matplotlib code that plots the C-alpha trace (Angstrom):
import matplotlib.pyplot as plt

x = [134.2, 136.0, 134.8, 138.2, 141.8, 143.6, 147.4, 149.7, 153.2, 155.3, 158.9, 157.8, 156.1, 154.4, 152.7, 151.4, 150.0, 148.3, 146.7, 145.4, 143.7, 142.1, 140.4, 138.9, 135.4, 135.4, 134.1, 137.7, 140.9, 144.3, 147.1, 150.8, 152.6, 156.2, 158.5, 161.0, 164.1, 163.3, 160.4, 159.3, 159.3, 157.2, 154.6, 154.4, 154.0, 151.0, 149.4, 150.0, 148.4, 145.3, 144.6, 141.8, 143.4, 146.8, 147.8, 151.5, 153.8, 155.6, 159.0, 159.9, 163.5, 163.2, 164.2, 165.2, 167.9, 168.3, 164.9, 165.6, 162.1, 159.2, 155.6, 154.8, 157.4, 155.6, 152.2, 153.4, 155.0, 151.8, 149.8, 151.9, 150.4, 146.9, 144.9, 143.0, 144.0, 142.7, 145.8, 146.6, 149.7, 149.8, 152.6, 154.1, 155.7, 152.6, 154.2, 156.9, 154.4, 152.0, 154.9, 155.7, 152.2, 149.9, 146.7, 147.0, 143.7, 145.7, 147.8, 146.7, 148.3, 149.4, 148.8, 145.3, 144.5, 145.7, 143.5, 140.4, 140.5, 136.9, 137.3, 140.1, 138.7, 135.4, 137.3, 139.3, 136.1, 134.2, 137.0, 137.8, 134.2, 133.7, 136.9, 135.6, 132.1, 133.4, 135.5, 132.8, 130.2, 132.5, 133.4, 129.7, 128.9, 131.9, 130.8, 127.3, 128.7, 131.2, 128.2, 126.7, 127.2, 127.7, 128.3, 127.5, 130.3, 129.0, 129.1, 132.6, 133.7, 132.1, 134.0, 137.3, 136.4, 135.5, 138.4, 140.8, 139.1, 139.4, 143.0, 144.0, 142.6, 144.4, 147.8, 148.3, 151.8, 150.4, 147.5, 147.4, 147.0, 143.6, 144.9, 146.1, 142.7, 140.8, 143.0, 142.3, 138.6, 138.8, 140.8, 138.2, 135.5, 137.4, 137.9, 134.2, 133.3, 135.7, 134.2, 130.7, 131.7, 133.2, 130.0, 127.9, 130.2, 129.8, 126.0, 125.9, 127.7, 125.0]
y = [128.0, 131.2, 133.2, 134.6, 134.8, 137.8, 137.7, 138.4, 139.6, 139.8, 138.6, 137.5, 134.1, 134.7, 137.8, 135.8, 133.1, 135.7, 137.4, 134.1, 133.5, 137.0, 136.1, 132.7, 134.2, 136.0, 135.0, 135.3, 133.5, 134.9, 133.1, 133.8, 135.2, 134.1, 137.1, 137.5, 139.6, 141.2, 143.6, 142.9, 139.1, 139.9, 141.7, 138.8, 136.4, 138.4, 138.5, 134.8, 133.8, 135.8, 137.1, 139.7, 142.0, 142.3, 143.0, 144.0, 144.8, 148.1, 146.9, 143.7, 143.4, 142.8, 139.1, 139.4, 142.1, 141.2, 142.8, 146.3, 147.5, 148.4, 147.4, 150.8, 150.3, 147.1, 148.6, 151.5, 149.0, 146.8, 149.9, 150.1, 146.7, 146.7, 149.8, 150.5, 147.1, 146.6, 146.8, 147.7, 148.4, 146.8, 148.2, 149.2, 152.1, 154.1, 157.5, 156.4, 154.5, 157.5, 159.7, 157.4, 156.4, 158.9, 157.3, 157.3, 155.3, 152.2, 152.4, 150.5, 150.0, 146.4, 146.3, 147.7, 145.2, 142.3, 143.7, 144.1, 143.1, 144.0, 147.4, 146.5, 143.0, 144.7, 147.2, 144.4, 142.5, 145.5, 146.7, 143.2, 142.5, 145.8, 145.2, 141.7, 142.9, 145.8, 143.5, 140.8, 143.3, 144.7, 141.2, 140.2, 143.4, 142.8, 139.3, 140.4, 143.2, 140.8, 138.6, 141.4, 140.4, 143.9, 146.3, 150.0, 152.6, 153.4, 149.7, 149.4, 152.3, 150.6, 147.4, 149.2, 151.0, 147.8, 145.9, 148.6, 148.7, 145.0, 144.8, 147.6, 145.6, 142.4, 143.7, 147.2, 146.3, 143.7, 145.9, 147.5, 151.2, 152.7, 154.4, 151.1, 149.4, 152.4, 152.2, 148.5, 148.9, 152.0, 150.0, 147.2, 149.8, 151.5, 148.1, 147.4, 150.8, 150.2, 146.8, 148.3, 151.1, 148.6, 146.6, 149.7, 150.6, 147.2, 147.4, 150.8, 149.3, 146.7]
z = [-73.1, -74.1, -77.1, -77.9, -76.7, -75.1, -75.3, -72.3, -72.8, -69.6, -68.8, -65.3, -65.2, -61.9, -63.3, -66.3, -64.1, -61.8, -64.9, -66.2, -62.9, -63.1, -66.3, -65.3, -64.9, -68.2, -71.6, -72.9, -72.1, -71.3, -73.1, -73.0, -76.0, -76.0, -75.5, -78.4, -78.6, -82.0, -81.9, -85.5, -84.8, -81.7, -83.7, -86.2, -83.3, -82.0, -85.5, -86.1, -82.8, -83.8, -80.3, -80.2, -77.6, -75.9, -72.3, -72.1, -69.2, -69.6, -68.5, -70.3, -69.2, -65.5, -66.0, -69.7, -70.0, -73.6, -74.4, -75.4, -76.1, -73.7, -73.8, -75.2, -78.0, -78.9, -79.0, -81.2, -83.6, -83.6, -84.6, -87.8, -88.7, -87.2, -86.9, -83.6, -82.2, -78.6, -76.4, -72.9, -70.7, -67.3, -65.2, -61.9, -63.8, -64.7, -64.9, -67.4, -69.5, -69.7, -70.8, -73.6, -74.7, -76.5, -75.3, -71.5, -71.3, -72.3, -69.1, -66.0, -62.6, -62.1, -58.3, -58.7, -61.3, -59.1, -56.3, -58.5, -62.2, -62.9, -64.6, -66.9, -67.8, -68.7, -71.0, -72.6, -73.3, -74.7, -76.9, -78.2, -79.0, -80.7, -82.8, -83.8, -84.7, -86.8, -88.9, -89.1, -90.2, -92.9, -94.1, -94.5, -96.4, -98.6, -99.4, -100.4, -102.6, -104.4, -105.2, -107.3, -111.0, -112.3, -109.4, -109.9, -109.5, -106.0, -105.1, -106.5, -104.3, -101.3, -102.1, -102.1, -98.9, -97.1, -98.4, -97.2, -93.8, -93.3, -94.4, -92.0, -89.1, -90.2, -91.4, -92.8, -93.9, -96.4, -97.6, -101.0, -101.0, -101.7, -104.9, -106.3, -105.6, -107.1, -110.2, -110.5, -110.5, -112.7, -115.3, -115.2, -115.8, -118.6, -120.3, -120.0, -121.5, -124.4, -125.2, -125.0, -127.4, -129.8, -129.8, -130.5, -133.4, -134.9, -134.5, -136.3, -139.3, -139.8]

ax = plt.figure().add_subplot(projection="3d")
ax.plot(x, y, z, "-o")
ax.set_aspect("equal")
plt.show()
């Protein structure tokens, strides 16, 4: 049984089927992500499917000339939504992909992968598991801190930090800014201090 899913985006069905076969011995499962014409909708599809890593062909228009973006364009757009998301380019056009992509370590030769998938599958597995563990660890710490009845200022700062960290790895576009969250907790603290001062004033009058 697979521990998590890795999405495949390719316009050629035979490539998708070959990649699926290359992952049969792994503890993850490759699944096809439907290729959509609009890049924003494509990103939302990836997020909705909750795949833990992504393997994308560089040229997505070989059989789909209506697709105007490349695999690199998609990964750049995805990074706007999810920070440090495990993603890889699998292509026969390595030079072009490397020129467009800042992180050349994400680019892998398709023919080499089909000959021997060991190296890339190991990297996919490692990066996806690290990504999952980082988020899970942050979520557990956040849950424990939110159970504290009256968190200290330092604990409140840590809550904001963890909350922002998790949101950026789920969807940065939907995340509240750190300044807004900080103001929210500061307002709560100010209200608490004001109530305390009022109580002390009433006590002094007695």
